[in-house]
LUMMI-998295 format. One record per residue (C-alpha): x, y, z. Coordinates in steps of 0.5 Angstrom, whole numbers, padded with zeros to 4 digits, always signed. Layout:
<nodes>
XYZ;...
</nodes>
This chain:
<nodes>
+0000+0001+0000;+0007+0005+0002;+0009+0002-0006;+0003+0005-0009;+0002+0011-0004;+0009+0015-0006;+0008+0012-0013;+0001+0016-0014;+0004+0023-0011;+0011+0023-0015;+0005+0021-0021;+0002+0028-0018;+0008+0031-0018;+0011+0031-0024;+0004+0030-0028;+0002+0038-0032;-0005+0041-0031;-0008+0043-0036;-0015+0044-0039;-0016+0039-0045;-0011+0034-0046;-0005+0035-0052;-0007+0033-0059;-0004+0032-0066;-0004+0037-0071;-0002+0033-0077;-0002+0041-0080;+0002+0045-0084;+0001+0052-0087;+0003+0056-0094;+0002+0063-0094;+0004+0067-0100;+0002+0076-0100;+0001+0079-0106;+0001+0086-0105;-0006+0090-0108;-0009+0083-0112;-0018+0082-0111;-0018+0076-0108;-0021+0073-0114;-0014+0074-0117;-0010+0071-0111;-0015+0064-0113;-0013+0064-0119;-0006+0066-0119;-0003+0062-0113;-0008+0058-0110;-0010+0054-0117;-0002+0054-0118;-0001+0052-0111;-0007+0046-0111;-0005+0042-0116;+0002+0041-0114;+0001+0040-0106;-0006+0036-0106;-0004+0029-0108;+0003+0029-0104;+0003+0023-0100;-0002+0023-0093;-0005+0028-0094;-0012+0028-0092;-0015+0035-0094;-0013+0041-0097;-0017+0047-0095;-0015+0054-0098;-0017+0061-0097;-0016+0068-0101;-0015+0075-0098;-0015+0082-0102;-0007+0081-0102;-0006+0075-0099;-0007+0067-0099;-0007+0062-0094;-0008+0055-0096;-0008+0048-0089;-0006+0042-0091;-0008+0036-0087;-0005+0030-0086;-0007+0024-0083;-0005+0022-0077;+0002+0020-0075;+0004+0022-0081;+0011+0025-0080;+0011+0032-0080;+0018+0033-0082;+0018+0029-0088;+0011+0033-0090;+0014+0040-0089;+0020+0037-0093;+0016+0034-0099;+0011+0041-0098;+0017+0046-0099;+0020+0042-0105;+0013+0042-0108;+0012+0050-0107;+0019+0051-0110;+0018+0047-0115;+0013+0052-0118;+0014+0056-0124;+0008+0061-0126;+0007+0065-0119;+0007+0073-0122;+0014+0075-0122;+0011+0081-0115;+0009+0076-0110;+0012+0074-0103;+0015+0068-0102;+0012+0063-0100;+0012+0062-0093;+0011+0055-0091;+0010+0052-0083;+0008+0047-0079;+0003+0048-0074;+0005+0047-0067;-0001+0046-0062;+0000+0052-0057;-0006+0053-0051;-0006+0060-0049;-0004+0062-0041;-0006+0069-0042;-0007+0075-0045;-0004+0081-0043;-0005+0088-0044;+0000+0094-0045;-0003+0102-0045;-0001+0109-0043;+0000+0116-0045;+0007+0113-0050;+0007+0113-0058;+0007+0106-0061;+0013+0105-0062;+0014+0106-0056;+0009+0102-0053;+0012+0096-0058;+0018+0097-0054;+0016+0096-0048;+0011+0090-0050;+0018+0088-0053;+0023+0088-0046;+0017+0084-0044;+0016+0078-0049;+0023+0078-0048;+0024+0077-0041;+0018+0072-0040;+0020+0067-0045;+0028+0068-0042;+0024+0066-0036;+0022+0059-0039;+0015+0061-0042;+0015+0057-0049;+0012+0062-0054;+0011+0069-0052;+0007+0073-0059;+0005+0081-0060;-0003+0083-0062;-0004+0088-0064;+0003+0091-0065;+0002+0094-0072;+0009+0093-0077;+0014+0097-0078;+0016+0101-0084;+0020+0107-0087;+0017+0111-0093;+0019+0115-0098;+0015+0120-0101;+0017+0122-0107;+0012+0127-0111;+0010+0126-0118;+0012+0132-0120;+0020+0131-0118;+0018+0124-0121;+0016+0127-0128;+0023+0132-0128;+0028+0128-0126;+0024+0123-0132;+0024+0117-0126;+0020+0112-0123;+0018+0110-0117;+0020+0103-0119;+0028+0106-0121;+0029+0110-0115;+0027+0103-0111;+0032+0100-0115;+0037+0105-0113;+0036+0104-0106;+0036+0097-0107;+0043+0097-0110;+0046+0102-0106;+0044+0099-0099;+0047+0092-0099;+0050+0088-0094;+0054+0083-0096;+0060+0079-0096;+0067+0080-0100;+0070+0074-0099;+0077+0074-0094;+0085+0075-0095;+0090+0071-0091;+0095+0075-0088;+0102+0070-0086;+0097+0066-0080;+0092+0072-0080;+0085+0070-0084;+0081+0076-0084;+0073+0077-0087;+0071+0083-0092;+0065+0085-0091;+0061+0091-0096;+0057+0094-0091;+0053+0100-0093;+0045+0097-0092;+0042+0103-0089;+0038+0102-0084;+0035+0109-0081;+0031+0114-0085;+0038+0118-0084;+0042+0113-0087;+0037+0113-0092;+0037+0121-0095;+0044+0120-0096;+0043+0115-0101;+0045+0118-0108;+0039+0117-0113;+0041+0122-0119;+0049+0124-0122;+0048+0130-0127;+0052+0130-0133;+0055+0137-0129;+0057+0133-0123;+0051+0135-0120;+0049+0129-0115;+0042+0129-0112;+0041+0125-0106;+0034+0121-0104;+0033+0128-0099;+0033+0133-0105;+0027+0129-0108;+0023+0125-0103;+0021+0125-0095;+0024+0119-0092;+0020+0118-0085;+0018+0113-0080;+0011+0109-0080;+0007+0104-0080;+0005+0099-0085;-0002+0102-0088;-0008+0099-0087;-0005+0093-0082;-0010+0092-0075;-0009+0095-0069;-0012+0095-0063;-0015+0099-0057;-0018+0100-0050;-0021+0105-0045;-0015+0108-0044;-0013+0109-0051;-0008+0105-0056;-0005+0099-0054;-0001+0092-0055;-0002+0086-0054;+0002+0079-0051;-0001+0073-0052;+0002+0067-0048;+0003+0060-0049;+0005+0053-0047;+0007+0049-0051;+0006+0041-0051;+0007+0038-0044;+0008+0045-0040;+0003+0046-0034;-0002+0051-0035;-0002+0053-0028;+0006+0053-0028;+0006+0058-0034;+0001+0062-0031;+0004+0062-0024;+0011+0065-0028;+0007+0071-0031;+0004+0073-0024;+0012+0072-0022;+0015+0077-0027;+0008+0081-0026;+0010+0082-0019;+0017+0084-0021;+0017+0090-0026;+0014+0096-0022;+0021+0099-0021;+0022+0096-0029;+0018+0102-0032;+0014+0108-0032;+0008+0108-0027;+0004+0111-0032;+0004+0105-0036;-0001+0102-0036;-0001+0093-0036;-0007+0089-0035;-0007+0081-0034;-0014+0078-0037;-0016+0073-0040;-0012+0068-0036;-0014+0061-0039;-0011+0057-0033;-0016+0060-0028;-0022+0055-0032;-0016+0050-0030;-0016+0051-0022;-0023+0053-0022;-0025+0045-0024;-0019+0042-0020;-0021+0045-0014;-0028+0043-0015;-0027+0036-0016;-0023+0037-0010;-0028+0039-0005;-0033+0035-0007;-0028+0030-0008;-0027+0030+0000;-0034+0032+0002;-0036+0025-0002;-0030+0021+0000;-0034+0024+0008;-0040+0021+0005;-0038+0014+0004;-0035+0013+0010;-0041+0015+0014;-0044+0009+0009;-0039+0004+0010;-0040+0005+0018;-0046+0004+0018;-0046-0003+0013;-0039-0005+0015;-0036-0006+0022;-0031+0001+0024;-0025-0002+0023;-0026-0006+0016;-0030+0000+0013;-0024+0004+0015;-0020+0000+0010;-0025+0000+0006;-0025+0007+0005;-0017+0008+0005;-0017+0003-0001;-0021+0007-0005;-0015+0014-0005;-0010+0009-0005;-0013+0006-0013;-0013+0012-0015;-0006+0014-0013;-0004+0007-0016;-0007+0009-0023;-0006+0017-0022;+0002+0014-0022;+0001+0010-0028;-0002+0015-0031;+0005+0019-0030;+0009+0014-0033;+0005+0015-0039;+0005+0022-0040;-0002+0023-0039;-0004+0030-0036;-0009+0032-0030;-0014+0036-0035;-0022+0036-0036;-0022+0030-0040;-0018+0024-0034;-0021+0028-0028;-0027+0026-0031;-0026+0020-0032;-0023+0020-0025;-0030+0021-0022;-0032+0015-0027;-0028+0011-0024;-0031+0012-0017;-0036+0007-0017;-0031+0002-0020;-0026+0003-0015;-0032+0002-0009;-0037-0003-0012;-0029-0008-0012;-0027-0006-0005;-0034-0007-0002;-0035-0014-0005;-0029-0017-0003;-0029-0014+0004;-0036-0015+0005;-0035-0023+0003;-0030-0023+0007;-0034-0020+0013;-0040-0025+0011;-0036-0031+0012;-0032-0029+0019;-0039-0028+0022;-0041-0034+0019;-0036-0037+0024;-0031-0038+0019;-0024-0036+0022;-0021-0029+0021;-0014-0032+0017;-0019-0037+0012;-0025-0032+0011;-0020-0027+0008;-0017-0032+0003;-0022-0036+0001;-0027-0029+0000;-0021-0026-0004;-0021-0033-0007;-0027-0033-0009;-0029-0026-0012;-0023-0026-0015;-0026-0029-0022;-0032-0026-0022;-0029-0018-0021;-0023-0020-0026;-0028-0022-0031;-0031-0015-0029;-0026-0011-0030;-0024-0014-0036;-0032-0013-0038;-0031-0005-0036;-0024-0005-0040;-0028-0008-0046;-0033-0003-0046;-0028+0003-0045;-0023+0001-0050;-0026+0001-0056;-0027+0009-0055;-0020+0008-0058;-0022+0007-0065;-0026+0014-0066;-0021+0017-0070;-0022+0024-0070;-0021+0030-0067;-0026+0028-0062;-0023+0021-0060;-0016+0024-0059;-0019+0028-0054;-0023+0023-0051;-0017+0017-0052;-0015+0020-0044;-0022+0017-0042;-0021+0009-0043;-0013+0010-0041;-0014+0012-0035;-0021+0008-0033;-0016+0002-0035;-0011+0004-0031;-0015+0005-0024;-0019-0002-0025;-0012-0005-0025;-0009+0000-0019;-0017-0003-0016;-0015-0010-0018;-0008-0009-0013;-0011-0006-0008;-0017-0011-0007;-0014-0018-0007;-0006-0016-0006;-0007-0010+0000;-0014-0011+0003;-0014-0018+0004;-0008-0017+0009;-0012-0012+0013;-0019-0016+0013;-0014-0020+0016;-0011-0016+0022;-0018-0013+0023;-0022-0020+0024;-0017-0022+0028;-0020-0016+0034;-0026-0018+0033;-0028-0025+0037;-0035-0028+0036;-0035-0028+0044;-0036-0021+0044;-0041-0021+0038;-0046-0024+0042;-0050-0018+0041;-0051-0015+0034;-0052-0008+0032;-0059-0006+0031;-0058-0004+0024;-0055-0011+0023;-0062-0013+0026;-0066-0009+0022;-0063-0010+0015;-0064-0017+0016;-0070-0017+0018;-0072-0012+0012;-0067-0017+0008;-0071-0024+0010;-0078-0021+0012;-0079-0016+0006;-0074-0017+0000;-0073-0023-0001;-0081-0024-0001;-0081-0020-0006;-0076-0023-0009;-0079-0030-0010;-0086-0027-0012;-0083-0023-0018;-0078-0029-0020;-0085-0033-0021;-0088-0028-0025;-0082-0027-0028;-0085-0025-0035;-0089-0020-0032;-0082-0017-0028;-0079-0017-0035;-0084-0014-0039;-0085-0009-0034;-0078-0007-0035;-0078-0007-0042;-0084-0002-0041;-0080+0003-0037;-0075+0002-0042;-0079+0004-0048;-0082+0011-0045;-0074+0013-0043;-0073+0012-0051;-0078+0016-0052;-0077+0021-0047;-0072+0022-0052;-0074+0020-0058;-0079+0025-0057;-0074+0031-0056;-0076+0031-0049;-0069+0030-0046;-0065+0033-0051;-0058+0031-0054;-0052+0035-0054;-0045+0032-0057;-0041+0036-0053;-0044+0041-0048;-0039+0046-0045;-0040+0051-0038;-0041+0059-0041;-0035+0063-0042;-0033+0069-0039;-0031+0073-0046;-0035+0076-0050;-0034+0077-0058;-0037+0083-0061;-0035+0083-0069;-0037+0087-0074;-0037+0090-0081;-0037+0096-0084;-0039+0097-0092;-0032+0095-0096;-0027+0102-0097;-0030+0105-0090;-0024+0108-0086;-0020+0106-0080;-0022+0112-0076;-0031+0110-0077;-0028+0103-0075;-0025+0106-0068;-0031+0109-0067;-0035+0103-0068;-0030+0099-0062;-0031+0105-0058;-0039+0105-0059;-0038+0098-0056;-0034+0099-0051;-0040+0104-0048;-0045+0101-0049;-0042+0095-0045;-0041+0099-0040;-0048+0102-0040;-0051+0094-0041;-0047+0093-0035;-0051+0099-0030;-0057+0097-0033;-0056+0089-0031;-0053+0091-0024;-0057+0097-0023;-0051+0101-0023;-0047+0097-0019;-0042+0095-0023;-0037+0089-0023;-0041+0086-0028;-0035+0087-0034;-0028+0086-0032;-0024+0088-0038;-0025+0091-0045;-0020+0092-0052;-0023+0094-0059;-0019+0091-0065;-0019+0096-0071;-0018+0091-0079;-0020+0085-0075;-0024+0080-0072;-0024+0076-0066;-0026+0069-0067;-0025+0066-0061;-0021+0061-0058;-0021+0054-0062;-0021+0057-0068;-0014+0055-0073;-0016+0059-0079;-0014+0068-0078;-0021+0073-0080;-0021+0077-0085;-0017+0084-0085;-0019+0091-0087;-0020+0098-0085;-0028+0096-0086;-0029+0090-0080;-0027+0090-0073;-0029+0087-0067;-0029+0089-0059;-0028+0083-0054;-0031+0084-0047;-0028+0080-0040;-0034+0078-0035;-0032+0077-0027;-0033+0070-0026;-0039+0066-0027;-0040+0064-0021;-0039+0071-0017;-0044+0074-0022;-0052+0073-0023;-0051+0076-0030;-0052+0070-0035;-0048+0071-0042;-0054+0070-0046;-0058+0076-0043;-0051+0080-0043;-0051+0079-0050;-0058+0081-0051;-0056+0087-0047;-0050+0090-0050;-0053+0089-0057;-0060+0093-0055;-0056+0098-0052;-0050+0099-0058;-0052+0106-0063;-0050+0103-0070;-0046+0107-0074;-0048+0109-0081;-0046+0104-0086;-0045+0098-0081;-0047+0092-0085;-0046+0087-0080;-0046+0085-0072;-0045+0080-0069;-0044+0077-0061;-0042+0071-0059;-0038+0068-0052;-0032+0065-0054;-0031+0057-0053;-0026+0054-0048;-0024+0047-0049;-0028+0042-0053;-0027+0041-0060;-0025+0047-0065;-0031+0051-0069;-0038+0053-0068;-0043+0049-0066;-0047+0049-0073;-0043+0050-0079;-0046+0048-0086;-0042+0049-0093;-0045+0051-0098;-0042+0049-0105;-0042+0051-0112;-0039+0055-0118;-0042+0060-0118;-0040+0066-0113;-0047+0070-0115;-0051+0063-0113;-0047+0062-0107;-0048+0068-0103;-0055+0068-0105;-0056+0061-0103;-0052+0063-0096;-0056+0069-0095;-0062+0066-0095;-0060+0060-0090;-0058+0065-0086;-0065+0068-0087;-0069+0061-0085;-0064+0060-0079;-0065+0067-0075;-0072+0064-0075;-0070+0057-0071;-0070+0059-0064;-0064+0058-0060;-0060+0059-0065;-0055+0066-0065;-0049+0069-0068;-0051+0067-0075;-0047+0069-0081;-0043+0067-0087;-0036+0068-0088;-0037+0070-0096;-0037+0078-0095;-0037+0082-0101;-0031+0087-0102;-0029+0093-0105;-0031+0095-0112;-0026+0091-0117;-0023+0094-0123;-0022+0091-0128;-0016+0093-0133;-0016+0090-0141;-0009+0093-0145;-0012+0096-0151;-0009+0096-0158;-0006+0102-0157;-0003+0100-0150;+0001+0094-0154;+0003+0098-0159;+0006+0103-0154;+0010+0097-0150;+0006+0095-0144;+0005+0089-0142;-0001+0087-0138;+0004+0085-0132;+0006+0092-0132;+0001+0096-0132;-0001+0092-0125;+0005+0093-0122;+0006+0101-0124;-0002+0102-0122;-0001+0098-0115;+0006+0101-0114;+0002+0108-0115;-0003+0106-0110;+0001+0103-0105;+0008+0104-0107;+0014+0099-0108;+0018+0096-0104;+0025+0097-0104;+0028+0094-0098;+0027+0088-0093;+0032+0088-0087;+0031+0086-0080;+0031+0088-0073;+0030+0086-0067;+0027+0080-0069;+0023+0083-0074;+0022+0086-0081;+0022+0092-0083;+0021+0094-0089;+0022+0100-0094;+0018+0103-0099;+0018+0107-0104;+0011+0111-0105;+0007+0118-0107;+0005+0123-0102;-0001+0121-0099;-0004+0128-0100;-0004+0126-0107;-0006+0118-0107;-0011+0120-0102;-0014+0125-0107;-0012+0121-0113;-0017+0117-0117;-0015+0110-0122;-0017+0115-0128;-0011+0120-0126;-0006+0115-0126;+0000+0116-0130;+0003+0111-0133;+0011+0111-0136;+0012+0107-0142;+0019+0103-0144;+0021+0109-0148;+0020+0114-0142;+0013+0117-0144;+0008+0118-0139;+0000+0117-0141;-0006+0117-0137;-0008+0110-0136;-0015+0110-0139;-0012+0112-0146;-0008+0104-0145;-0013+0100-0142;-0021+0099-0142;-0024+0099-0134;-0029+0095-0132;-0032+0095-0125;-0035+0090-0122;-0037+0087-0115;-0033+0082-0112;-0032+0079-0105;-0026+0079-0100;-0025+0071-0098;-0026+0066-0102;-0025+0059-0099;-0024+0052-0102;-0024+0045-0100;-0020+0040-0104;-0021+0044-0109;-0029+0046-0109;-0031+0053-0107;-0036+0053-0101;-0038+0058-0096;-0039+0056-0089;-0046+0059-0085;-0044+0059-0078;-0048+0060-0072;-0048+0058-0064;-0054+0055-0060;-0057+0057-0054;-0057+0050-0049;-0062+0052-0045;-0067+0053-0051;-0065+0048-0057;-0059+0044-0059;-0054+0043-0065;-0059+0037-0067;-0065+0039-0067;-0062+0045-0071;-0059+0040-0075;-0065+0036-0077;-0069+0043-0079;-0064+0044-0083;-0063+0037-0087;-0070+0036-0087;-0074+0043-0089;-0069+0048-0090;-0064+0045-0095;-0067+0041-0100;-0070+0048-0103;-0064+0052-0102;-0060+0047-0106;-0066+0047-0111;-0067+0055-0112;-0060+0055-0112;-0057+0049-0116;-0051+0048-0110;-0050+0043-0105;-0051+0043-0097;-0047+0039-0094;-0045+0039-0085;-0039+0040-0083;-0035+0043-0077;-0038+0040-0070;-0044+0036-0073;-0039+0033-0078;-0034+0031-0072;-0041+0028-0069;-0042+0023-0075;-0034+0021-0076;-0035+0020-0069;-0042+0016-0067;-0039+0013-0074;-0034+0010-0071;-0037+0009-0064;-0043+0004-0067;-0036+0000-0069;-0033+0001-0063;-0040-0003-0060;-0040-0008-0064;-0032-0010-0061;-0035-0008-0054;-0041-0012-0054;-0037-0019-0057;-0031-0018-0053;-0036-0017-0047;-0039-0023-0049;-0032-0028-0049;-0030-0025-0043;-0037-0028-0040;-0037-0034-0044;-0030-0035-0041;-0031-0035-0033;-0038-0038-0034;-0036-0043-0039;-0043-0043-0043;-0045-0040-0048;-0053-0037-0046;-0051-0035-0039;-0047-0028-0042;-0053-0027-0045;-0057-0026-0038;-0052-0022-0036;-0051-0017-0042;-0059-0016-0042;-0058-0011-0036;-0054-0007-0040;-0058-0003-0045;-0063-0003-0039;-0058+0003-0035;-0061+0007-0040;-0068+0008-0036;-0064+0011-0029;-0060+0016-0034;-0065+0018-0039;-0070+0019-0033;-0065+0023-0029;-0063+0027-0034;-0071+0029-0036;-0073+0031-0028;-0066+0035-0027;-0067+0038-0034;-0061+0036-0037;-0058+0035-0043;-0055+0028-0045;-0048+0029-0048;-0042+0025-0050;-0040+0025-0042;-0047+0022-0041;-0045+0016-0046;-0039+0016-0043;-0042+0015-0036;-0047+0010-0038;-0041+0005-0040;-0038+0006-0033;-0045+0004-0030;-0045-0001-0034;-0039-0004-0031;-0042-0003-0025;-0049-0006-0027;-0044-0012-0030;-0040-0013-0024;-0046-0014-0019;-0049-0019-0025;-0043-0024-0025;-0043-0024-0018;-0049-0026-0017;-0050-0031-0022;-0044-0034-0019;-0046-0034-0013;-0053-0037-0015;-0049-0042-0019;-0045-0044-0012;-0053-0045-0010;-0055-0050-0015;-0048-0054-0014;-0050-0055-0007;-0057-0058-0009;-0062-0053-0009;-0067-0052-0015;-0067-0045-0018;-0072-0041-0014;-0069-0043-0008;-0062-0041-0011;-0064-0035-0014;-0068-0033-0007;-0062-0035-0003;-0057-0031-0008;-0061-0025-0008;-0060-0026+0000;-0053-0026+0000;-0052-0021-0005;-0056-0015-0003;-0053-0013+0003;-0047-0010-0002;-0051-0009-0007;-0054-0004-0003;-0048-0002+0000;-0045-0001-0007;-0050+0004-0009;-0051+0008-0003;-0043+0010-0003;-0044+0012-0010;-0049+0015-0011;-0048+0019-0004;-0041+0020-0007;-0043+0024-0012;-0048+0027-0009;-0044+0033-0007;-0043+0034-0015;-0049+0034-0017;-0051+0040-0012;-0045+0044-0013;-0047+0051-0016;-0041+0053-0020;-0041+0053-0027;-0035+0049-0027;-0040+0042-0024;-0044+0043-0030;-0039+0040-0034;-0039+0033-0030;-0045+0034-0027;-0049+0029-0033;-0044+0024-0032;-0046+0025-0024;-0054+0024-0027;-0052+0018-0030;-0050+0015-0024;-0054+0017-0019;-0060+0015-0022;-0057+0009-0025;-0055+0006-0019;-0062+0007-0016;-0065+0003-0021;-0059-0002-0019;-0062-0007-0014;-0068-0008-0018;-0064-0009-0025;-0059-0013-0021;-0063-0017-0016;-0070-0017-0020;-0069-0017-0027;-0063-0021-0027;-0066-0027-0024;-0072-0027-0028;-0068-0026-0034;-0064-0032-0031;-0071-0036-0029;-0073-0034-0037;-0067-0037-0040;-0068-0044-0036;-0075-0045-0038;-0073-0043-0045;-0068-0049-0044;-0072-0054-0041;-0077-0054-0047;-0072-0054-0052;-0068-0060-0048;-0075-0063-0048;-0076-0061-0056;-0070-0065-0057;-0072-0072-0052;-0078-0072-0056;-0074-0072-0063;-0070-0077-0061;-0064-0073-0059;-0060-0073-0053;-0061-0067-0048;-0056-0061-0050;-0051-0058-0045;-0051-0051-0047;
</nodes>
């Protein structure tokens, strides 16, 4: 026992604590930038070039591509257990072979995505310039990384650039173009090795260091050398200054501009330790930075881990005390104490084994630990209670402990194997859901093995010592509870058992009717099924979109308005007392998709977001749906606002939105109209919120078609596009690294010129240095385009997403409505295909794999039971109890108004393990009495008499052990309460199912066997022995 305790304590010190288990992310991303290009141009020239090269690389499972204005991102999803280093090399090689890219795109960046879970966010603001704020943020980032935090990255920090603004009059006077100046800067500002020289024993490296890195150095670059010897420098014809990348996203808080740091942990790191490092750093920096610098730590992800651990530990302690009380009621004090001690000892043994296998202490493994309570308690009670029974009958304490352990080992081992057989096939689920929940069968199997070791190697020794001190002479006066229980058992329950066995047909039919009622509650929707339910988050996001072309100033005003309205909603909901909103942050030029979304959303000055962090859910009475509703009502919509979407983030669980419906087609306009119609109908579905599509209309595209006159002047389509782009966006002259960041030197026209300039005002320079208006060279055609285009495996598609309010409906209910009533009409009207992805696809795949796993489970359990009983029919009797465990679970969810979810299904498997365990021992006991010469009816009654006490004890201890969780009021408890409901209500029905229903099925089976034998004898065959 001491070894198990030490093993468990060591394991606890080594285990990583986190919200969700680590899982493989076989994903490679390709990012390509093409400044000034429309989303459709990016699709046609970049995605169409890359996709055929990478789609058929070995083990590529799926390819998604999203084209935006000026950039694209492709995601390559690989099969599980793929060698990602080889996959990365294959993708890099495939991309490098492409020769059809446009000449002026940026070099494609190919990276492997590494899973990093968020720890917290840090906001930095104050009365400082953006450059100074970024300097402070960079120092904090470097300090945190040096302390051991794996990954810290900027949020809302704009990329720095150096602009060289050259007036168009100067260009014409000097007969130069922006590209000419860009090329001269690139040629004059360079830092290259120039070889080496050897002088005796000394070798020296020669370098040419002329790289201009500051505006002052750039101003000294020579641009023109006239024949008269006069030289013109950049400072003579241009304005050179530092700025930030135009149109790049930035963020604000209530005080003004801010920069954020996102702190993440790598795989295997401890979330709580990572957060403690952040807190330690925050406690040290008060003297390092100015007092006016505001530093706020928010969105602390580790709080969810800490809250769930605390909730489980506190309720576990209370549950253990209640279990101990029940054990003392049913068992002798010394025996009860050792049984109670054995429960945490078994768990410590399992935790030690979990640490050795590299499992973490997370939401999934903690769920499995709770699930193991009933199994561990049941094993310990079976051995200890049978030992006490034999001792009460007069058997010597040593023989009682030995014989009880020997007698109970085969059925308990078989029950343990059947429980493991019920859970291990869960490992057959292959997608992300399968990876997330794979910790449940592994953890439970380890707990079961540890429980077997404790029950049969440790517990019997302690029982011998306890029983040694109990003499028969001192037990002449039985305990009052024992007298009462014996009276209840002999006078009432055994008579009831005898009556139900005599009317076994009625008993089975009545039980089946209860089962049908339970199934009717589920199929009618009175008890709903939600595959993966999570407690509400403390973070609410508001994403908004203006008409394309809207300035960043207007977008910023909308972000500020959302900050004001969030405070107004707080005042209304708290009657002016406050204490609801703890922090708010706005993003200009980008939206916040919340946690769990791998794809970066659209960027542009016309979009933005505002995120609000509420105080801890257990400290407020206002729930998220009410806050979202009030926040939206208090928000004033600014002119030009096209969309406002408010939703809560998701902490844990599979990534993606609750609802993700894909519209697949060829024509973008038809797909968009289908998406609009689908959204219109979905907004009429009760309980469905935050409905949107990901195909936003973009700016008006202007198509350039080269005229014959332009071709005669020597223009090409590519050259025209380059000069037009340079006129508005400038030409990139140079890139260099500074403080681990890339600085771009951009040559462009002054803002005053580009602000008033239209595309018809643009002048082009012909190959013979003649300036001509753009309209003289090309034909201009306008077209409404899209800012984002999505593809999957080569097919264009639009995603219509939404979230579900679990208090009103479920994802399954909404999907059923869409499949049956909405999607067929949309497919027919718009000539598109409607598909279901995201969580719906994950659920469908998981349930499909689970159905196969169920077949494996049933076959495995049957083989184990057939081995134990050396019979082909007895296993069927015992397995008959499994589906009827649903009765208590469904009725419990119905009475307490909870939805069934994935955790309910897992708990049902655990409940089945306990029911099978008790049924195996009951049938083994009945067969022992049959072997002693009793007929079946008397053997059943005696078997029920012997097994009533341990079955009642198992039921009571499991129920009281989980009751604290059932009555827990914290939001985190909502995650595991379906487990407690399944076990509590299922175990309340266990005495009836095990002691009444199973004997009735056994009796019916015996009657059928006798009739079959009689038929065989009458037919002239020998009696069957099946």
